[in-house]
A tleap script that builds the chain and sets N, CA, C and O, in Angstrom:
source leaprc.protein.ff14SB
mol = sequence {
  NMET ILE VAL LEU ARG THR GLY VAL LEU ALA
  VAL ALA LEU ALA ILE CYS THR LEU THR ALA
  ALA ASP ALA ARG PRO GLY VAL ILE LYS VAL
  GLU THR TYR ALA CYS THR GLY TRP GLY ALA
  ALA HIE GLU TYR THR MET GLN SER LEU THR
  PRO LYS GLY GLY GLN ILE SER ARG ASN CYS
  PRO ILE ARG LEU PRO VAL GLY THR LYS VAL
  ASP VAL ILE LYS ASP ASP ASP ASP GLY TYR
  ALA VAL VAL THR HIE ARG GLY LYS THR TRP
  TRP VAL ASP GLY GLU ARG VAL CARG
}
set mol.1.N position { 130.102 55.686 201.695 }
set mol.1.CA position { 131.465 55.726 201.233 }
set mol.1.C position { 132.049 54.316 201.158 }
set mol.1.O position { 132.777 53.990 200.220 }
set mol.2.N position { 131.726 53.480 202.152 }
set mol.2.CA position { 132.243 52.113 202.164 }
set mol.2.C position { 131.657 51.314 201.006 }
set mol.2.O position { 132.350 50.488 200.411 }
set mol.3.N position { 130.384 51.551 200.680 }
set mol.3.CA position { 129.748 50.846 199.567 }
set mol.3.C position { 130.453 51.194 198.264 }
set mol.3.O position { 130.677 50.316 197.431 }
set mol.4.N position { 130.803 52.458 198.074 }
set mol.4.CA position { 131.506 52.894 196.870 }
set mol.4.C position { 132.860 52.209 196.767 }
set mol.4.O position { 133.236 51.728 195.698 }
set mol.5.N position { 133.593 52.162 197.871 }
set mol.5.CA position { 134.905 51.509 197.867 }
set mol.5.C position { 134.771 50.021 197.566 }
set mol.5.O position { 135.594 49.452 196.849 }
set mol.6.N position { 133.741 49.397 198.110 }
set mol.6.CA position { 133.502 47.978 197.855 }
set mol.6.C position { 133.200 47.752 196.379 }
set mol.6.O position { 133.680 46.787 195.785 }
set mol.7.N position { 132.405 48.638 195.789 }
set mol.7.CA position { 132.080 48.527 194.368 }
set mol.7.C position { 133.309 48.680 193.494 }
set mol.7.O position { 133.488 47.937 192.530 }
set mol.8.N position { 134.158 49.643 193.829 }
set mol.8.CA position { 135.393 49.853 193.069 }
set mol.8.C position { 136.299 48.636 193.203 }
set mol.8.O position { 136.916 48.205 192.228 }
set mol.9.N position { 136.379 48.089 194.395 }
set mol.9.CA position { 137.192 46.899 194.617 }
set mol.9.C position { 136.657 45.719 193.814 }
set mol.9.O position { 137.435 44.952 193.246 }
set mol.10.N position { 135.343 45.568 193.764 }
set mol.10.CA position { 134.739 44.472 193.000 }
set mol.10.C position { 135.048 44.606 191.515 }
set mol.10.O position { 135.350 43.614 190.851 }
set mol.11.N position { 134.975 45.824 190.989 }
set mol.11.CA position { 135.297 46.047 189.572 }
set mol.11.C position { 136.771 45.752 189.315 }
set mol.11.O position { 137.115 45.117 188.318 }
set mol.12.N position { 137.633 46.208 190.203 }
set mol.12.CA position { 139.066 45.961 190.036 }
set mol.12.C position { 139.369 44.465 190.052 }
set mol.12.O position { 140.169 43.982 189.251 }
set mol.13.N position { 138.738 43.743 190.955 }
set mol.13.CA position { 138.952 42.296 191.009 }
set mol.13.C position { 138.412 41.603 189.767 }
set mol.13.O position { 139.012 40.643 189.284 }
set mol.14.N position { 137.290 42.078 189.247 }
set mol.14.CA position { 136.725 41.484 188.031 }
set mol.14.C position { 137.668 41.669 186.855 }
set mol.14.O position { 137.853 40.747 186.060 }
set mol.15.N position { 138.263 42.837 186.734 }
set mol.15.CA position { 139.210 43.085 185.644 }
set mol.15.C position { 140.457 42.237 185.830 }
set mol.15.O position { 141.001 41.712 184.859 }
set mol.16.N position { 140.915 42.099 187.065 }
set mol.16.CA position { 142.117 41.305 187.319 }
set mol.16.C position { 141.907 39.825 187.030 }
set mol.16.O position { 142.866 39.115 186.725 }
set mol.17.N position { 140.671 39.351 187.119 }
set mol.17.CA position { 140.422 37.939 186.847 }
set mol.17.C position { 140.544 37.621 185.366 }
set mol.17.O position { 140.659 36.456 184.987 }
set mol.18.N position { 140.518 38.650 184.527 }
set mol.18.CA position { 140.723 38.447 183.096 }
set mol.18.C position { 142.230 38.355 182.867 }
set mol.18.O position { 142.882 39.361 182.591 }
set mol.19.N position { 142.767 37.175 182.981 }
set mol.19.CA position { 144.210 37.001 182.909 }
set mol.19.C position { 144.688 36.911 181.477 }
set mol.19.O position { 143.897 36.753 180.547 }
set mol.20.N position { 145.994 37.013 181.317 }
set mol.20.CA position { 146.594 36.921 179.990 }
set mol.20.C position { 146.350 35.550 179.368 }
set mol.20.O position { 146.354 35.420 178.144 }
set mol.21.N position { 146.138 34.526 180.195 }
set mol.21.CA position { 145.875 33.182 179.669 }
set mol.21.C position { 144.552 33.140 178.908 }
set mol.21.O position { 144.383 32.311 178.014 }
set mol.22.N position { 143.622 34.014 179.248 }
set mol.22.CA position { 142.333 34.075 178.571 }
set mol.22.C position { 142.392 34.912 177.300 }
set mol.22.O position { 141.446 34.911 176.512 }
set mol.23.N position { 143.485 35.620 177.098 }
set mol.23.CA position { 143.601 36.551 175.976 }
set mol.23.C position { 144.219 35.873 174.757 }
set mol.23.O position { 144.894 34.848 174.854 }
set mol.24.N position { 143.958 36.494 173.602 }
set mol.24.CA position { 144.608 36.060 172.368 }
set mol.24.C position { 145.362 37.259 171.805 }
set mol.24.O position { 144.970 38.402 172.044 }
set mol.25.N position { 146.432 37.015 171.063 }
set mol.25.CA position { 147.153 38.142 170.473 }
set mol.25.C position { 146.317 38.804 169.384 }
set mol.25.O position { 145.582 38.134 168.659 }
set mol.26.N position { 146.434 40.102 169.279 }
set mol.26.CA position { 145.715 40.854 168.257 }
set mol.26.C position { 146.554 42.015 167.762 }
set mol.26.O position { 147.583 42.355 168.346 }
set mol.27.N position { 146.093 42.620 166.669 }
set mol.27.CA position { 146.784 43.760 166.072 }
set mol.27.C position { 145.745 44.815 165.710 }
set mol.27.O position { 144.669 44.485 165.211 }
set mol.28.N position { 146.060 46.065 165.956 }
set mol.28.CA position { 145.182 47.164 165.560 }
set mol.28.C position { 145.302 47.323 164.048 }
set mol.28.O position { 146.399 47.528 163.529 }
set mol.29.N position { 144.169 47.227 163.335 }
set mol.29.CA position { 144.215 47.312 161.869 }
set mol.29.C position { 143.854 48.690 161.333 }
set mol.29.O position { 144.166 48.993 160.181 }
set mol.30.N position { 143.207 49.533 162.131 }
set mol.30.CA position { 142.896 50.919 161.775 }
set mol.30.C position { 143.141 51.762 163.023 }
set mol.30.O position { 142.707 51.398 164.115 }
set mol.31.N position { 143.840 52.894 162.862 }
set mol.31.CA position { 144.138 53.757 164.004 }
set mol.31.C position { 142.883 54.026 164.833 }
set mol.31.O position { 141.806 54.278 164.292 }
set mol.32.N position { 143.042 53.969 166.151 }
set mol.32.CA position { 141.904 54.182 167.046 }
set mol.32.C position { 142.381 54.729 168.381 }
set mol.32.O position { 143.564 54.646 168.712 }
set mol.33.N position { 141.461 55.283 169.135 }
set mol.33.CA position { 141.752 55.704 170.501 }
set mol.33.C position { 141.301 54.609 171.453 }
set mol.33.O position { 140.266 53.978 171.240 }
set mol.34.N position { 142.077 54.386 172.496 }
set mol.34.CA position { 141.745 53.400 173.517 }
set mol.34.C position { 141.071 54.125 174.678 }
set mol.34.O position { 141.551 55.157 175.147 }
set mol.35.N position { 139.954 53.571 175.129 }
set mol.35.CA position { 139.150 54.220 176.170 }
set mol.35.C position { 139.160 53.395 177.454 }
set mol.35.O position { 139.392 52.186 177.436 }
set mol.36.N position { 138.903 54.074 178.561 }
set mol.36.CA position { 138.988 53.448 179.877 }
set mol.36.C position { 137.820 52.542 180.222 }
set mol.36.O position { 137.916 51.757 181.165 }
set mol.37.N position { 136.722 52.628 179.485 }
set mol.37.CA position { 135.556 51.791 179.764 }
set mol.37.C position { 134.605 51.774 178.591 }
set mol.37.O position { 134.780 52.500 177.613 }
set mol.38.N position { 133.581 50.921 178.706 }
set mol.38.CA position { 132.610 50.794 177.623 }
set mol.38.C position { 131.886 52.112 177.381 }
set mol.38.O position { 131.697 52.514 176.233 }
set mol.39.N position { 131.483 52.783 178.445 }
set mol.39.CA position { 130.764 54.050 178.312 }
set mol.39.C position { 131.593 55.110 177.605 }
set mol.39.O position { 131.082 55.846 176.761 }
set mol.40.N position { 132.872 55.187 177.951 }
set mol.40.CA position { 133.763 56.159 177.304 }
set mol.40.C position { 133.944 55.822 175.829 }
set mol.40.O position { 133.974 56.718 174.986 }
set mol.41.N position { 134.065 54.533 175.515 }
set mol.41.CA position { 134.218 54.117 174.117 }
set mol.41.C position { 132.960 54.447 173.322 }
set mol.41.O position { 133.045 54.886 172.175 }
set mol.42.N position { 131.799 54.238 173.926 }
set mol.42.CA position { 130.539 54.560 173.249 }
set mol.42.C position { 130.421 56.072 173.018 }
set mol.42.O position { 130.006 56.512 171.946 }
set mol.43.N position { 130.783 56.847 174.019 }
set mol.43.CA position { 130.752 58.310 173.890 }
set mol.43.C position { 131.694 58.763 172.771 }
set mol.43.O position { 131.347 59.646 171.987 }
set mol.44.N position { 132.883 58.161 172.698 }
set mol.44.CA position { 133.836 58.496 171.632 }
set mol.44.C position { 133.249 58.157 170.258 }
set mol.44.O position { 133.399 58.927 169.310 }
set mol.45.N position { 132.587 57.015 170.154 }
set mol.45.CA position { 131.971 56.621 168.883 }
set mol.45.C position { 130.904 57.624 168.471 }
set mol.45.O position { 130.858 58.029 167.309 }
set mol.46.N position { 130.052 58.030 169.395 }
set mol.46.CA position { 129.016 59.013 169.077 }
set mol.46.C position { 129.638 60.342 168.650 }
set mol.46.O position { 129.154 60.997 167.726 }
set mol.47.N position { 130.707 60.728 169.327 }
set mol.47.CA position { 131.398 61.971 168.990 }
set mol.47.C position { 132.043 61.873 167.605 }
set mol.47.O position { 132.096 62.863 166.875 }
set mol.48.N position { 132.527 60.696 167.245 }
set mol.48.CA position { 133.196 60.533 165.949 }
set mol.48.C position { 132.223 60.669 164.782 }
set mol.48.O position { 132.650 60.863 163.644 }
set mol.49.N position { 130.935 60.571 165.044 }
set mol.49.CA position { 129.934 60.710 163.992 }
set mol.49.C position { 129.592 62.170 163.694 }
set mol.49.O position { 128.878 62.451 162.732 }
set mol.50.N position { 130.087 63.090 164.496 }
set mol.50.CA position { 129.838 64.514 164.277 }
set mol.50.C position { 130.876 65.068 163.300 }
set mol.50.O position { 131.910 64.437 163.082 }
set mol.51.N position { 130.617 66.235 162.710 }
set mol.51.CA position { 131.588 66.815 161.777 }
set mol.51.C position { 132.975 67.042 162.398 }
set mol.51.O position { 133.985 66.935 161.703 }
set mol.52.N position { 133.027 67.349 163.681 }
set mol.52.CA position { 134.315 67.572 164.349 }
set mol.52.C position { 135.075 66.263 164.551 }
set mol.52.O position { 136.306 66.260 164.586 }
set mol.53.N position { 134.357 65.163 164.682 }
set mol.53.CA position { 134.987 63.854 164.857 }
set mol.53.C position { 135.353 63.572 166.300 }
set mol.53.O position { 135.235 64.437 167.167 }
set mol.54.N position { 135.802 62.340 166.547 }
set mol.54.CA position { 136.206 61.935 167.889 }
set mol.54.C position { 137.502 62.613 168.292 }
set mol.54.O position { 138.411 62.766 167.477 }
set mol.55.N position { 137.582 63.014 169.538 }
set mol.55.CA position { 138.751 63.730 170.043 }
set mol.55.C position { 139.340 62.984 171.233 }
set mol.55.O position { 138.636 62.271 171.948 }
set mol.56.N position { 140.625 63.159 171.432 }
set mol.56.CA position { 141.279 62.597 172.597 }
set mol.56.C position { 140.677 63.261 173.843 }
set mol.56.O position { 140.358 64.450 173.826 }
set mol.57.N position { 140.525 62.493 174.908 }
set mol.57.CA position { 139.976 63.037 176.155 }
set mol.57.C position { 140.584 62.272 177.322 }
set mol.57.O position { 141.379 61.352 177.128 }
set mol.58.N position { 140.208 62.656 178.519 }
set mol.58.CA position { 140.755 61.943 179.681 }
set mol.58.C position { 140.210 60.522 179.756 }
set mol.58.O position { 140.825 59.660 180.383 }
set mol.59.N position { 139.062 60.264 179.124 }
set mol.59.CA position { 138.495 58.920 179.112 }
set mol.59.C position { 139.006 58.067 177.953 }
set mol.59.O position { 138.897 56.842 177.993 }
set mol.60.N position { 139.557 58.694 176.936 }
set mol.60.CA position { 140.159 57.994 175.791 }
set mol.60.C position { 141.525 58.630 175.547 }
set mol.60.O position { 141.712 59.349 174.565 }
set mol.61.N position { 142.486 58.363 176.448 }
set mol.61.CA position { 143.722 59.148 176.468 }
set mol.61.C position { 144.833 58.723 175.518 }
set mol.61.O position { 145.774 59.489 175.309 }
set mol.62.N position { 144.758 57.534 174.938 }
set mol.62.CA position { 145.878 57.131 174.084 }
set mol.62.C position { 145.405 56.730 172.694 }
set mol.62.O position { 144.305 56.208 172.513 }
set mol.63.N position { 146.267 56.989 171.725 }
set mol.63.CA position { 146.002 56.623 170.335 }
set mol.63.C position { 146.788 55.355 170.048 }
set mol.63.O position { 147.978 55.266 170.351 }
set mol.64.N position { 146.118 54.387 169.465 }
set mol.64.CA position { 146.783 53.152 169.065 }
set mol.64.C position { 146.929 53.166 167.544 }
set mol.64.O position { 145.936 53.036 166.828 }
set mol.65.N position { 148.161 53.323 167.041 }
set mol.65.CA position { 148.358 53.366 165.595 }
set mol.65.C position { 148.219 51.985 164.961 }
set mol.65.O position { 148.226 50.965 165.649 }
set mol.66.N position { 148.093 51.976 163.645 }
set mol.66.CA position { 148.003 50.724 162.883 }
set mol.66.C position { 149.222 49.862 163.209 }
set mol.66.O position { 150.346 50.362 163.272 }
set mol.67.N position { 148.993 48.572 163.415 }
set mol.67.CA position { 150.079 47.633 163.681 }
set mol.67.C position { 150.428 47.448 165.145 }
set mol.67.O position { 151.286 46.627 165.469 }
set mol.68.N position { 149.785 48.190 166.040 }
set mol.68.CA position { 150.051 48.047 167.472 }
set mol.68.C position { 149.594 46.668 167.933 }
set mol.68.O position { 148.463 46.259 167.671 }
set mol.69.N position { 150.480 45.956 168.620 }
set mol.69.CA position { 150.137 44.629 169.131 }
set mol.69.C position { 149.439 44.773 170.480 }
set mol.69.O position { 149.889 45.511 171.357 }
set mol.70.N position { 148.330 44.050 170.623 }
set mol.70.CA position { 147.541 44.059 171.852 }
set mol.70.C position { 147.156 42.624 172.193 }
set mol.70.O position { 147.272 41.726 171.358 }
set mol.71.N position { 146.702 42.417 173.408 }
set mol.71.CA position { 146.107 41.143 173.805 }
set mol.71.C position { 144.607 41.361 173.884 }
set mol.71.O position { 144.141 42.223 174.628 }
set mol.72.N position { 143.848 40.585 173.121 }
set mol.72.CA position { 142.394 40.719 173.086 }
set mol.72.C position { 141.802 39.833 174.178 }
set mol.72.O position { 141.937 38.610 174.136 }
set mol.73.N position { 141.151 40.451 175.148 }
set mol.73.CA position { 140.532 39.720 176.249 }
set mol.73.C position { 139.127 39.283 175.862 }
set mol.73.O position { 138.718 38.155 176.136 }
set mol.74.N position { 138.390 40.192 175.218 }
set mol.74.CA position { 137.013 39.896 174.821 }
set mol.74.C position { 136.774 40.529 173.457 }
set mol.74.O position { 136.971 41.731 173.280 }
set mol.75.N position { 136.344 39.707 172.488 }
set mol.75.CA position { 136.145 40.194 171.121 }
set mol.75.C position { 134.923 41.074 170.966 }
set mol.75.O position { 134.966 42.062 170.233 }
set mol.76.N position { 133.837 40.739 171.639 }
set mol.76.CA position { 132.606 41.491 171.415 }
set mol.76.C position { 131.951 41.860 172.733 }
set mol.76.O position { 131.279 41.043 173.364 }
set mol.77.N position { 132.157 43.097 173.134 }
set mol.77.CA position { 131.505 43.648 174.319 }
set mol.77.C position { 130.565 44.739 173.815 }
set mol.77.O position { 130.839 45.930 173.964 }
set mol.78.N position { 129.447 44.312 173.213 }
set mol.78.CA position { 128.478 45.220 172.583 }
set mol.78.C position { 129.138 46.122 171.552 }
set mol.78.O position { 128.935 47.337 171.563 }
set mol.79.N position { 129.928 45.532 170.659 }
set mol.79.CA position { 130.553 46.274 169.569 }
set mol.79.C position { 131.974 46.721 169.842 }
set mol.79.O position { 132.649 47.225 168.944 }
set mol.80.N position { 132.430 46.547 171.052 }
set mol.80.CA position { 133.780 46.968 171.407 }
set mol.80.C position { 134.614 45.756 171.793 }
set mol.80.O position { 134.085 44.750 172.267 }
set mol.81.N position { 135.916 45.860 171.586 }
set mol.81.CA position { 136.835 44.808 172.005 }
set mol.81.C position { 137.541 45.283 173.274 }
set mol.81.O position { 137.928 46.446 173.385 }
set mol.82.N position { 137.700 44.378 174.216 }
set mol.82.CA position { 138.438 44.680 175.437 }
set mol.82.C position { 139.848 44.149 175.217 }
set mol.82.O position { 140.042 42.955 174.987 }
set mol.83.N position { 140.833 45.046 175.288 }
set mol.83.CA position { 142.217 44.672 175.008 }
set mol.83.C position { 143.121 45.140 176.141 }
set mol.83.O position { 142.755 46.018 176.923 }
set mol.84.N position { 144.301 44.544 176.218 }
set mol.84.CA position { 145.327 45.070 177.114 }
set mol.84.C position { 146.485 45.545 176.259 }
set mol.84.O position { 146.862 44.911 175.273 }
set mol.85.N position { 147.035 46.671 176.659 }
set mol.85.CA position { 148.182 47.264 175.978 }
set mol.85.C position { 149.065 47.877 177.050 }
set mol.85.O position { 148.620 48.728 177.819 }
set mol.86.N position { 150.309 47.445 177.098 }
set mol.86.CA position { 151.265 47.924 178.105 }
set mol.86.C position { 150.740 47.753 179.528 }
set mol.86.O position { 150.920 48.623 180.380 }
set mol.87.N position { 150.085 46.614 179.770 }
set mol.87.CA position { 149.634 46.275 181.111 }
set mol.87.C position { 148.324 46.894 181.565 }
set mol.87.O position { 147.899 46.659 182.697 }
set mol.88.N position { 147.669 47.681 180.712 }
set mol.88.CA position { 146.397 48.298 181.088 }
set mol.88.C position { 145.277 47.769 180.208 }
set mol.88.O position { 145.499 47.376 179.062 }
set mol.89.N position { 144.072 47.765 180.762 }
set mol.89.CA position { 142.897 47.285 180.034 }
set mol.89.C position { 142.192 48.464 179.384 }
set mol.89.O position { 141.973 49.498 180.015 }
set mol.90.N position { 141.835 48.293 178.090 }
set mol.90.CA position { 141.204 49.355 177.304 }
set mol.90.C position { 140.042 48.802 176.495 }
set mol.90.O position { 139.994 47.606 176.205 }
set mol.91.N position { 139.110 49.666 176.134 }
set mol.91.CA position { 138.016 49.329 175.226 }
set mol.91.C position { 138.267 50.068 173.916 }
set mol.91.O position { 138.503 51.276 173.916 }
set mol.92.N position { 138.217 49.341 172.800 }
set mol.92.CA position { 138.401 49.933 171.472 }
set mol.92.C position { 137.299 49.424 170.554 }
set mol.92.O position { 136.636 48.434 170.861 }
set mol.93.N position { 137.108 50.098 169.436 }
set mol.93.CA position { 136.134 49.676 168.430 }
set mol.93.C position { 136.490 48.261 167.977 }
set mol.93.O position { 137.606 48.018 167.518 }
set mol.94.N position { 135.552 47.334 168.103 }
set mol.94.CA position { 135.793 45.936 167.760 }
set mol.94.C position { 136.160 45.706 166.309 }
set mol.94.O position { 136.821 44.719 165.987 }
set mol.95.N position { 135.736 46.613 165.418 }
set mol.95.CA position { 136.045 46.479 163.992 }
set mol.95.C position { 137.489 46.855 163.683 }
set mol.95.O position { 137.972 46.586 162.583 }
set mol.96.N position { 138.171 47.462 164.617 }
set mol.96.CA position { 139.528 47.943 164.369 }
set mol.96.C position { 140.611 47.018 164.909 }
set mol.96.O position { 141.795 47.350 164.862 }
set mol.97.N position { 140.210 45.863 165.417 }
set mol.97.CA position { 141.169 44.893 165.961 }
set mol.97.C position { 141.079 43.610 165.156 }
set mol.97.O position { 139.986 43.114 164.886 }
set mol.98.N position { 142.212 43.082 164.781 }
set mol.98.CA position { 142.256 41.819 164.048 }
set mol.98.C position { 142.722 40.740 164.993 }
set mol.98.O position { 142.838 39.580 164.596 }
savepdb mol mol.pdb
quit
């Protein structure tokens, strides 16, 4: 249990070290869902390729409409952009952020 808590703390500290000073301003150019992590974003992408398409879920809980201003922390995280919106860190499709 302590190892799990230590791991969660390490991840939280790693995300916190990505400060706003390291970010650049960006804009969402195509509507997209923001996901809580890389794995959730990848799962959403795979789901979007099915006839039903990508759906909102607890791992991708918010929709970012066209024109939404974000801070881009990392442009390319294996095809996804890491952004902050309203103080939270999200993973979105890298092609949908300008």
